[in-house]
N, C-alpha and C positions, 0 to 999 in steps of 0.2 A: 563425629563419629558417631553411631548407634549400634544397638545391639539386634542380631535378627533371628528368628527362628527357621531352622532346615528341615530336611526330610525326614530326620528321626521323629518329628513329632506328629508326621501323618499319620492319622489314625491311634494315636495315643493322646487320649486327651485327660492327661493326670490334672492339667490347672493348679499346680503347686506354683508355679510361674505367676500366674495371676493373683493368686492370693497374697503373693509375696511382694510384687512390686507396689513401691509406694507411689510413683508418679500415676496410676492405672491406665498405662498406655499400653495393655496386652487386650487383645480383642479376640474374642473367641467366633471361628468360623464354624462350618460342618464337619470337616477333617483334621484342621488343625488351627492353632492360634498363631496372630500375628502380632508384631510388635510395631507401633504408630512409631517412623522414624521422625514425625517433628514432635510428638510428643516424650519419647524416650529421654531420660536426663543421664545415661550412661553411669548409672549408680551401680550396676552389674547384680543388684540383689537377685534377680531371677536366675544367673547362670547355676550357680552352685545348688539350686533347688530342683534344678529339671533332671528327671530320673532318667531322661535317654541323653541326655547331654545334647540337646538340639539347639541351644542357644552360644552364639558365639559373636564376638566383636565383628563388626561390618568387614574390617580388614582383615580380621583372621578366618574367614571363610574358606574353606576347603575347595579346590577348584572345582569338584565335582558337584560344589551346592552353590556355585555363584547366582544359578537362576532364581534360586530362594531368595536373595538379597531385592531382586527386582520383585518379586511376588510380593516381599512384606510390603513396600513401598505401594504396589502397584494395588493392592486391598483397599488401599484409602485412596486413591487418586483417581479411580476408573469406577464406572456404575457397575457394580457386581449383578450376577443374574438375580432377578426378582426384586431388584431396587429401581428406583426412579432418580436418583442421583449418588453421586462419589460420597463417602463417608467423610472425607476431609479429615478437619481436625476436630472431633467433636467434643475434646476436652474430658474424657473418662470413658471405659468401658464399662465401669458398674451402671451409670446412668443409662446406658444403650442396653444393658446385657447381652447373652448371645446373639451374635450376627445370622448364624446358623446358615451361610453360604460361603462359598469359596472362591477364588479366582480361578477361570476356566483352566487354568496350568495345574492347579492343586485337585480341582474337581477330578482330571482324568490322570493324576498322577499313578503312576506306579512302580514300586523300587524295583531297583536294577536288580 
């Protein structure tokens, strides 16, 4: 099981979760942050510090947020716009810094 970041994070780049994460597995896109499902250690440190309550356990994601489970994984598994290869499991967000792009779904996402 892993944590995922949902729609409430889109365009709210507080980054408290990034600072709190001991696994350094939260990567910053342009419009939202993403948790690497391969690097997340399920410690829950990020969840209570999120000011918009966008972080939940994968199996507790609300039905209207299920696409964000796939988007968190897709961010690392596919070639993002402006990149030449998938991020994969880079071993820490600090090393890479902000990625600055999002998945196509998040790029075009508008809140209902």
